[in-house]
N, CA, C and O of each residue as an XYZ file, in Angstrom:
692
protein
N       2.943     19.247      2.856
C       3.864     18.706      3.900
C       4.008     17.513      3.395
O       3.081     16.990      2.776
N       5.357     16.812      3.606
C       5.580     15.622      3.101
C       5.421     14.209      4.285
O       6.036     14.285      5.348
N       4.854     13.397      4.083
C       4.668     12.660      5.134
C       5.042     11.090      4.760
O       5.525     10.836      3.657
N       4.851     10.289      5.513
C       5.586      8.705      5.244
C       4.736      8.163      4.171
O       5.132      7.289      3.400
N       3.362      8.782      4.123
C       2.595      8.151      2.970
C       2.936      8.792      1.576
O       2.690      8.259      0.494
N       3.524      9.982      1.754
C       4.174     10.234      0.673
C       5.518      9.789     -0.061
O       5.697      9.788     -1.279
N       6.233      9.491      0.715
C       7.552      8.817      0.549
C       7.198      7.559      0.116
O       7.842      7.176     -0.861
N       6.297      6.735      0.585
C       5.623      5.394      0.356
C       5.262      5.399     -1.160
O       5.733      4.625     -1.993
N       4.305      6.442     -1.405
C       4.007      6.557     -2.779
C       5.223      6.958     -3.789
O       5.095      6.547     -4.942
N       6.120      7.542     -3.551
C       7.568      7.590     -4.418
C       8.248      6.536     -4.666
O       8.792      6.386     -5.760
N       8.330      5.600     -3.652
C       8.992      4.194     -3.651
C       7.953      3.042     -4.408
O       8.371      1.988     -4.887
N       6.916      3.350     -4.410
C       5.623      2.495     -5.084
C       5.926      2.438     -6.436
O       5.533      1.408     -6.985
N       6.561      3.311     -7.196
C       7.099      3.472     -8.768
C       7.678      2.180     -8.997
O       8.045      1.576     -7.989
N       7.820      1.682    -10.009
C       8.507      0.287    -10.611
C       9.629      0.792    -10.934
O      10.573      0.039    -10.693
N       9.996      2.138    -11.553
C      11.192      2.647    -12.088
C      11.902      4.070    -11.362
O      11.101      4.646    -10.626
N      12.932      4.564    -11.430
C      13.332      5.617    -10.865
C      14.169      6.471    -11.727
O      14.671      5.786    -12.618
N      14.459      7.542    -11.782
C      15.300      8.358    -12.507
C      15.937      9.725    -11.796
O      15.242     10.554    -11.208
N      17.087      9.793    -11.922
C      17.902     11.107    -11.151
C      18.268     11.910    -12.227
O      18.986     11.584    -13.173
N      17.586     13.265    -11.969
C      17.851     14.450    -12.900
C      19.087     15.247    -12.130
O      19.050     15.759    -11.011
N      19.878     15.211    -12.801
C      21.288     16.186    -12.065
C      22.377     15.092    -11.730
O      23.481     15.398    -11.280
N      21.974     13.766    -11.989
C      23.052     12.422    -11.922
C      24.482     13.134    -12.492
O      24.603     13.709    -13.574
N      25.314     12.978    -11.677
C      26.782     13.433    -12.038
C      27.702     12.604    -12.203
O      27.549     11.536    -11.610
N      28.892     12.767    -12.994
C      29.932     11.681    -13.259
C      30.953     12.325    -11.897
O      32.042     11.769    -12.042
N      31.000     12.993    -11.013
C      31.986     13.336    -10.092
C      31.408     12.717     -8.951
O      30.390     13.201     -8.456
N      32.025     11.544     -8.406
C      31.943     10.901     -7.162
C      31.403     11.736     -5.877
O      30.540     11.378     -5.076
N      32.113     12.893     -5.898
C      32.033     13.804     -4.878
C      30.924     14.740     -4.824
O      30.717     15.492     -3.871
N      30.188     14.669     -5.922
C      28.492     15.560     -5.737
C      27.623     14.788     -5.260
O      27.944     13.603     -5.166
N      26.466     15.142     -4.880
C      25.372     14.635     -4.477
C      24.523     14.114     -5.722
O      23.833     13.115     -5.515
N      24.504     14.547     -6.688
C      24.065     13.787     -7.947
C      24.853     12.268     -8.277
O      24.332     11.202     -8.604
N      25.629     12.445     -8.161
C      26.425     10.788     -8.145
C      26.005     10.143     -7.076
O      25.381      9.109     -7.318
N      26.193     10.512     -5.636
C      25.877      9.621     -4.722
C      24.324      9.398     -4.470
O      24.025      8.375     -3.855
N      23.328     10.228     -4.869
C      22.048      9.786     -5.006
C      21.747      8.594     -6.071
O      21.036      7.619     -5.834
N      22.420      8.860     -7.279
C      22.278      7.779     -8.286
C      22.806      6.875     -7.834
O      22.048      5.915     -7.968
N      24.105      6.459     -7.135
C      24.673      5.556     -6.859
C      23.721      4.637     -5.299
O      23.718      3.468     -4.915
N      23.237      5.533     -4.947
C      22.442      5.026     -3.913
C      21.052      3.985     -4.359
O      20.707      2.971     -3.754
N      20.377      4.598     -5.637
C      19.497      3.701     -5.971
C      20.157      2.148     -6.432
O      19.571      1.079     -6.264
N      21.444      2.308     -7.017
C      21.943      1.142     -7.416
C      22.434      0.172     -6.356
O      22.474     -1.044     -6.544
N      22.802      0.768     -5.243
C      22.993      0.045     -3.933
C      21.867     -0.635     -3.370
O      22.143     -1.622     -2.687
N      20.530     -0.298     -3.515
C      19.398     -0.672     -2.996
C      18.714     -1.593     -4.158
O      17.572     -2.036     -4.042
N      19.501     -1.815     -5.230
C      18.790     -2.709     -6.418
C      17.497     -2.026     -6.854
O      16.452     -2.678     -6.871
N      17.518     -0.987     -7.138
C      16.314     -0.245     -7.649
C      16.567     -0.088     -9.345
O      17.683      0.237     -9.752
N      15.795     -0.266     -9.992
C      15.745      0.316    -11.659
C      15.985      1.588    -11.553
O      15.040      2.209    -11.065
N      17.146      2.380    -11.904
C      17.181      4.027    -12.286
C      18.136      4.286    -13.348
O      19.237      3.811    -13.628
N      17.260      5.342    -13.948
C      18.201      5.843    -15.031
C      18.695      7.359    -14.815
O      17.961      8.294    -14.493
N      19.977      7.419    -15.036
C      20.510      8.804    -14.656
C      20.043      9.908    -16.115
O      20.127      9.561    -17.293
N      19.723     10.803    -15.783
C      19.617     11.875    -16.872
C      20.707     13.137    -16.415
O      20.694     13.835    -15.401
N      21.569     13.135    -17.482
C      22.899     14.030    -17.753
C      22.753     14.362    -19.166
O      22.864     13.510    -20.047
N      22.479     15.717    -19.414
C      22.536     16.114    -20.943
C      23.781     16.065    -21.086
O      23.961     15.545    -22.187
N      25.004     16.364    -20.499
C      26.514     16.612    -20.738
C      27.141     15.440    -20.715
O      28.250     15.612    -21.222
N      26.976     14.201    -20.343
C      27.548     13.047    -20.064
C      26.789     12.038    -21.007
O      25.579     12.135    -21.213
N      27.726     10.891    -21.664
C      27.221     10.072    -22.230
C      26.770      8.880    -21.065
O      25.720      8.240    -21.113
N      27.745      8.762    -20.099
C      27.502      7.577    -19.366
C      28.309      8.190    -17.924
O      29.125      9.100    -17.779
N      27.779      7.403    -17.130
C      28.176      7.486    -15.280
C      28.589      6.385    -14.887
O      27.932      5.359    -15.066
N      29.822      6.402    -14.243
C      30.510      5.138    -13.671
C      30.298      5.285    -12.299
O      30.530      6.268    -11.595
N      29.731      3.969    -11.932
C      29.743      3.858    -10.224
C      30.345      2.705     -9.960
O      30.958      2.153    -10.873
N      30.289      2.107     -8.652
C      30.974      0.738     -8.395
C      29.804     -0.203     -8.947
O      30.075     -1.400     -8.847
N      28.761      0.045     -9.418
C      27.975     -0.817     -9.827
C      28.016     -0.804    -11.495
O      27.047     -1.243    -12.113
N      28.882     -0.417    -12.012
C      29.409     -0.240    -13.509
C      28.968      0.754    -14.058
O      28.416      1.655    -13.427
N      29.159      0.764    -15.508
C      28.894      2.272    -16.205
C      27.714      2.168    -16.797
O      27.304      1.087    -17.219
N      27.088      3.202    -16.885
C      25.477      3.408    -16.861
C      25.386      4.434    -17.946
O      25.840      5.575    -17.862
N      24.732      3.903    -19.012
C      24.112      5.167    -20.123
C      23.101      5.979    -19.738
O      22.085      5.471    -19.262
N      23.222      7.419    -19.889
C      22.558      8.492    -19.573
C      21.539      8.920    -20.501
O      21.717      8.660    -21.691
N      20.521      9.520    -20.150
C      19.498      9.912    -21.074
C      19.725     11.676    -20.906
O      20.166     12.203    -19.885
N      19.358     12.329    -22.016
C      19.723     13.846    -21.754
C      18.519     14.513    -21.394
O      18.577     15.740    -21.314
N      17.209     13.818    -21.112
C      16.174     14.800    -20.689
C      14.892     13.957    -20.268
O      14.691     12.887    -20.841
N      14.123     14.353    -19.401
C      12.718     13.590    -19.174
C      12.083     13.121    -20.319
O      11.510     12.033    -20.263
N      12.093     13.813    -21.425
C      11.189     13.349    -22.498
C      12.071     11.965    -22.975
O      11.428     11.171    -23.662
N      13.118     11.703    -22.748
C      13.727     10.438    -23.321
C      13.299      9.349    -22.118
O      13.583      8.217    -22.508
N      12.835      9.338    -21.073
C      12.365      8.424    -20.324
C      11.425      7.563    -21.109
O      10.531      8.024    -21.817
N      11.725      6.018    -20.915
C      10.980      5.101    -21.901
C       9.139      5.153    -21.326
O       8.153      5.274    -22.052
N       9.179      5.014    -19.812
C       7.975      5.240    -19.469
C       7.732      6.139    -18.245
O       7.679      5.641    -17.120
N       7.593      7.381    -18.440
C       7.688      8.194    -17.562
C       6.631      8.105    -16.350
O       6.784      8.365    -15.156
N       5.304      7.568    -17.193
C       4.386      7.520    -15.982
C       4.274      6.524    -14.992
O       3.254      6.283    -14.345
N       5.429      5.920    -14.893
C       5.712      4.753    -13.922
C       7.033      4.898    -13.448
O       7.632      3.918    -13.005
N       7.677      6.289    -13.506
C       8.955      6.575    -12.772
C       9.123      7.719    -12.006
O       9.117      8.845    -12.504
N       9.294      7.464    -10.639
C       9.526      8.392     -9.675
C      10.809      9.255    -10.081
O      11.706      8.691    -10.708
N      10.918     10.558     -9.756
C      12.214     11.161    -10.041
C      12.700     12.019     -8.897
O      12.049     12.846     -8.258
N      14.123     11.624     -8.742
C      14.746     12.379     -7.735
C      15.507     13.510     -8.210
O      16.351     13.322     -9.086
N      15.299     14.717     -7.713
C      15.937     15.784     -8.425
C      17.188     16.375     -7.827
O      17.142     16.358     -6.597
N      18.268     16.881     -8.315
C      19.582     17.423     -7.855
C      20.049     18.390     -8.615
O      21.197     18.334     -9.056
N      19.166     19.485     -8.892
C      19.456     20.582     -9.668
C      19.257     22.011     -8.845
O      18.623     21.905     -7.796
N      19.706     23.275     -9.189
C      19.346     24.442     -8.746
C      18.031     24.735     -8.986
O      17.475     24.587    -10.075
N      17.399     25.253     -7.726
C      16.103     25.757     -8.070
C      15.630     26.343     -9.183
O      14.433     26.074     -9.278
N      16.001     27.014    -10.065
C      15.654     27.715    -11.141
C      15.419     26.539    -12.229
O      14.392     26.361    -12.883
N      16.383     25.925    -12.261
C      16.244     24.301    -13.310
C      15.224     23.428    -12.647
O      14.441     22.792    -13.352
N      15.172     23.346    -11.206
C      14.189     22.317    -10.857
C      12.760     22.811    -11.039
O      11.887     21.952    -11.164
N      12.384     24.240    -11.071
C      11.082     24.380    -11.263
C      10.699     24.246    -12.977
O       9.567     24.213    -13.458
N      11.842     24.190    -13.617
C      11.668     23.724    -15.361
C      11.471     21.998    -15.358
O      10.856     21.382    -16.228
N      12.003     21.518    -14.420
C      12.071     20.142    -14.385
C      10.467     19.783    -13.951
O       9.775     18.991    -14.591
N      10.110     20.351    -13.012
C       8.460     20.060    -12.363
C       7.660     20.310    -13.420
O       6.775     19.483    -13.640
N       7.758     21.280    -14.153
C       6.748     21.708    -15.126
C       6.550     20.510    -16.216
O       5.495     20.026    -16.626
N       8.096     20.134    -16.607
C       8.036     18.704    -17.734
C       7.544     17.868    -17.029
O       6.643     17.209    -17.547
N       7.884     17.587    -15.737
C       7.368     16.299    -15.357
C       5.856     16.176    -15.020
O       5.224     15.122    -14.956
N       5.442     17.276    -14.839
C       3.751     17.190    -14.689
C       3.271     17.017    -16.278
O       2.340     16.243    -16.499
N       3.856     17.685    -17.315
C       3.542     17.537    -18.738
C       3.488     16.121    -18.828
O       2.400     15.649    -19.159
N       4.650     15.161    -18.553
C       4.735     13.823    -18.959
C       4.117     13.151    -17.912
O       4.576     12.015    -17.799
N       3.222     13.425    -17.077
C       2.793     12.482    -15.894
C       3.591     11.644    -15.222
O       3.291     10.455    -15.115
N       4.690     12.151    -14.694
C       5.464     11.680    -13.736
C       4.834     11.674    -12.163
O       4.704     12.688    -11.477
N       4.514     10.454    -11.795
C       3.720     10.361    -10.550
C       4.170     10.885     -9.252
O       3.353     11.182     -8.381
N       5.583     11.024     -9.070
C       6.131     11.480     -7.974
C       7.602     11.915     -8.061
O       8.411     11.359     -8.804
N       7.897     12.953     -7.248
C       9.086     13.556     -7.340
C       9.898     13.734     -5.909
O       9.251     14.154     -4.949
N      10.954     13.502     -5.786
C      11.787     13.807     -4.595
C      12.711     14.863     -4.723
O      13.802     14.625     -5.243
N      12.368     16.265     -4.230
C      13.310     17.183     -4.346
C      14.469     17.127     -3.229
O      14.068     17.322     -2.081
N      15.922     16.877     -3.404
C      16.597     17.073     -2.742
C      16.887     18.196     -1.967
O      16.521     19.243     -2.501
N      17.465     18.325     -0.799
C      17.831     19.332     -0.136
C      19.033     20.267     -1.052
O      20.042     19.741     -1.523
N      18.708     21.703     -1.187
C      19.248     22.338     -2.185
C      18.640     22.801     -3.591
O      19.046     23.594     -4.441
N      17.629     22.081     -3.507
C      16.759     22.036     -4.911
C      15.792     23.236     -5.155
O      15.532     23.837     -6.198
N      15.344     23.400     -3.898
C      14.007     24.074     -4.038
C      14.243     25.619     -3.101
O      15.022     25.787     -2.163
N      13.299     26.617     -3.712
C      13.180     27.634     -3.117
C      11.572     27.887     -2.776
O      10.889     26.885     -2.991
N      11.039     28.733     -2.415
C       9.727     28.898     -2.219
C       8.959     28.750     -3.396
O       7.947     28.050     -3.343
N       9.365     29.434     -4.704
C       8.487     29.299     -5.669
C       8.676     27.866     -6.297
O       7.665     27.521     -6.908
N       9.495     27.119     -6.312
C       9.773     25.656     -6.464
C       8.556     24.895     -5.403
O       7.672     24.190     -5.889
N       8.650     25.131     -4.038
C       7.675     24.536     -3.404
C       6.116     24.726     -3.661
O       5.267     23.835     -3.636
N       5.903     26.220     -3.939
C       4.678     26.691     -4.305
C       4.000     25.867     -5.522
O       2.812     25.561     -5.418
N       4.793     25.476     -6.766
C       4.490     24.922     -7.691
C       4.374     23.362     -7.397
O       3.441     22.667     -7.799
N       5.384     22.934     -6.687
C       5.251     21.523     -6.306
C       4.184     21.155     -5.630
O       3.560     20.129     -5.904
N       3.852     22.005     -4.621
C       2.598     21.556     -4.048
C       1.259     21.854     -4.492
O       0.245     21.655     -3.824
N       1.311     22.398     -5.791
C       0.086     22.442     -6.592
C      -0.650     23.793     -6.631
O      -1.753     23.984     -7.142
N       0.203     24.790     -5.954
C      -0.034     26.179     -5.948
C       0.213     27.024     -6.923
O      -0.353     28.108     -7.058
N       1.148     26.526     -7.715
C       1.690     27.508     -8.766
C       0.863     27.735    -10.273
O      -0.269     27.303    -10.488
N       1.476     28.308    -10.998
C       0.886     28.579    -12.184
C       0.245     27.189    -13.012
O       0.788     26.092    -12.881
N      -0.652     27.333    -13.646
C      -1.336     26.308    -14.256
C      -1.704     24.876    -13.288
O      -1.684     23.704    -13.666
N      -2.051     25.435    -11.885
C      -2.321     24.382    -11.111
C      -1.010     23.620    -10.354
O      -1.136     22.779     -9.464
N       0.076     24.027    -10.821
C       1.149     23.449    -10.406
C       1.320     21.982    -10.504
O       0.459     21.263    -11.012
N       2.482     21.523     -9.995
C       2.518     20.035    -10.162
C       1.319     19.140     -9.500
O       0.649     19.492     -8.529
N       1.180     17.879    -10.238
C      -0.161     17.205     -9.571
C       0.318     15.997     -8.824
O      -0.500     15.508     -8.045
N       1.446     15.450     -8.917
C       1.925     14.236     -8.213
C       2.510     14.590     -6.849
O       2.654     15.699     -6.335
N       2.860     13.180     -6.316
C       3.409     13.162     -5.098
C       4.853     13.873     -5.107
O       5.658     13.777     -6.034
N       5.091     14.769     -3.651
C       6.171     15.343     -3.608
C       6.790     15.281     -2.279
O       6.343     15.642     -1.191
N       7.919     14.746     -2.596
C       8.843     14.646     -1.159
C       9.682     15.815     -1.050
O      10.608     15.819     -1.861
N       9.621     16.753     -0.317
C      10.450     18.043     -0.179
C      10.448     18.779      0.964
O       9.816     18.235      1.869
N      10.947     19.852      1.243
C      11.034     20.879      2.293
C      11.483     20.337      3.419
O      12.262     19.384      3.420
N      10.986     20.950      4.573
C      11.467     20.631      5.800
C      10.996     19.415      6.496
O       9.838     19.005      6.414
N      11.984     18.822      7.219
C      11.262     17.512      7.774
C      12.493     16.465      7.386
O      13.630     16.788      7.043
N      11.971     15.154      7.530
C      12.963     13.970      7.526
C      13.853     14.016      8.614
O      13.676     14.676      9.638
N      14.957     13.188      8.327
C      15.869     13.034      9.443
C      17.150     13.833      9.329
O      17.992     14.009     10.209
N      17.145     14.330      7.956
C      18.554     15.193      7.958
C      18.309     16.603      8.266
O      17.167     17.014      8.473
N      19.329     17.349      8.301
C      19.334     18.937      8.762
C      18.886     19.798      7.696
O      18.462     20.908      8.016
N      18.915     19.422      6.316
C      18.463     20.081      5.127
C      17.314     19.936      4.799
O      17.063     20.804      3.963
N      16.400     19.276      5.000
C      15.013     18.661      4.652
C      15.155     17.139      4.433
O      15.976     16.379      4.947
N      14.078     16.843      3.471
C      13.954     15.114      3.250
C      15.152     14.917      2.037
O      15.155     15.597      1.010
N      16.091     13.939      2.322
C      16.957     13.484      1.731
C      16.944     12.091      1.338
O      16.810     11.342      2.306
N      17.042     11.511      0.216
C      17.028     10.288     -0.083
C      18.091      9.427      0.469
O      17.921      8.213      0.582
N      19.133      9.993      0.801
C      20.373      9.373      1.344
C      20.168      9.015      3.004
O      20.585      8.048      3.643
N      19.441     10.066      3.394
C      19.294      9.986      4.900
C      17.752      9.167      5.155
O      17.668      8.251      5.973
N      16.637      9.609      4.383
C      15.475      8.888      4.674
C      15.073      7.868      3.635
O      13.960      7.342      3.660
N      16.067      7.567      2.640
C      15.274      6.515      1.551
C      15.098      5.241      2.171
O      14.081      4.599      1.908
N      15.961      4.785      2.965
C      15.880      3.500      3.624
C      14.502      3.101      4.110
O      13.837      2.091      3.880
N      14.221      4.340      4.959
C      12.800      4.196      5.941
C      11.842      4.259      5.022
O      10.898      3.508      5.268
N      11.732      5.006      3.867
C      10.662      4.943      2.721
C      10.621      3.443      2.046
O       9.572      2.825      1.865
N      11.920      2.958      1.704
C      11.939      1.509      0.915
C      11.133      0.718      1.745
O      10.187      0.069      1.299
N      11.548      0.737      3.277
C      10.837     -0.283      4.272
C       9.295     -0.174      4.279
O       8.578     -1.158      4.096
N       8.819      1.082      4.501
C       7.109      1.432      4.280
C       6.681      1.128      2.942
O       5.479      0.882      2.840
N       7.388      1.083      1.859
C       6.840      0.583      0.695
C       7.045     -1.013      0.458
O       6.367     -1.617     -0.373
N       7.944     -1.585      1.181
C       8.036     -2.959      1.303
C       9.109     -3.289      0.219
O       9.032     -4.383     -0.341
N      10.152     -2.376     -0.129
C      11.116     -2.681     -0.762
C      12.520     -2.702     -0.174
O      13.526     -2.743     -0.883
N      12.536     -2.679      0.891
C      14.019     -2.607      1.723
C      14.488     -3.821      1.691
O      13.913     -4.584      2.467
N      15.625     -4.432      0.849
C      16.113     -5.667      0.888
C      17.483     -5.786      1.736
O      18.597     -5.319      1.498
N      17.092     -6.439      2.623
C      17.805     -6.939      3.810
C      19.096     -8.226      3.341
O      18.694     -9.329      2.970
N      19.884     -8.074      3.377
C      20.894     -9.360      2.860
C      21.458     -9.740      4.179
O      21.772     -9.040      5.141
N      21.526    -11.434      3.926
C      22.299    -12.005      5.074
C      23.798    -11.965      4.825
O      24.176    -11.437      3.779
N      24.814    -12.531      5.783
C      26.079    -12.296      5.446
C      26.632    -12.662      4.311
O      27.483    -11.980      3.739
N      26.161    -13.857      3.855
C      26.640    -14.790      2.616
C      26.299    -14.138      1.624
O      27.142    -13.984      0.740
N      24.797    -13.484      1.441
C      24.825    -12.806      0.030
C      25.554    -11.432      0.018
O      26.030    -10.947     -1.008
N      25.609    -10.736      1.467
C      26.252     -9.612      1.129
C      27.648     -9.446      0.755
O      28.081     -8.488      0.115
N      28.462    -10.621      1.273
C      29.587    -11.089      0.731
C      29.708    -11.142     -0.755
O      30.587    -10.676     -1.480
N      28.525    -11.879     -1.077
C      28.674    -12.247     -2.520
C      28.364    -10.992     -3.377
O      28.860    -10.843     -4.494
N      27.446    -10.013     -2.755
C      27.373     -8.613     -3.534
C      28.635     -7.811     -3.522
O      28.955     -7.153     -4.511
N      29.280     -7.839     -2.560
C      30.728     -6.856     -2.605
C      31.747     -7.700     -3.359
O      32.495     -7.092     -4.124
N      31.877     -9.039     -3.242
C      32.609     -9.443     -4.353
C      32.512     -9.257     -5.828
O      33.466     -9.255     -6.605
N      30.945     -9.062     -6.202
C      30.483     -9.021     -7.349
C      31.233     -7.739     -7.722
O      31.752     -7.514     -8.816
N      31.213     -6.825     -6.511
C      31.735     -5.368     -7.290
C      33.233     -5.302     -7.371
O      33.749     -4.209     -7.608
N      33.894     -6.243     -7.218
C      35.369     -6.069     -7.284
C      35.722     -6.835     -8.657
O      36.888     -6.898     -9.046
């Protein structure tokens, strides 16, 4: 069961990655990736089909797989993939020692949740898992809905004064 402590553990990582990061601004893989940039968090997009992803924060080179992460043991992972792909992502995350994963709504089924909670084959995934029913969204825990609360709990939520906020917006123009 996901708790505030699990969300805090996820955000305690110094680095983040998004599996299923999309080049299409209408897709959740793009929205979630952009959310990390909007919150000044170091994030790596994982997309095997695209060399770069453009957001309002710039053009970002992608990596093709989890195995390409420079420091997986210190990287929390947001997952936006179909359930069968998610299960394989979790197995690779376990192998690489990724400490925490956030399975966005629509990325899991019962088999994925079973493995994610450590009940699957080979003992399942062993890290912290944010997934399933709960959170403030109607589809389960979602970084777009519940992320700021988690950042606050981890002491990483940055609040800008009006002058800083205007400066940040102007830098994007």
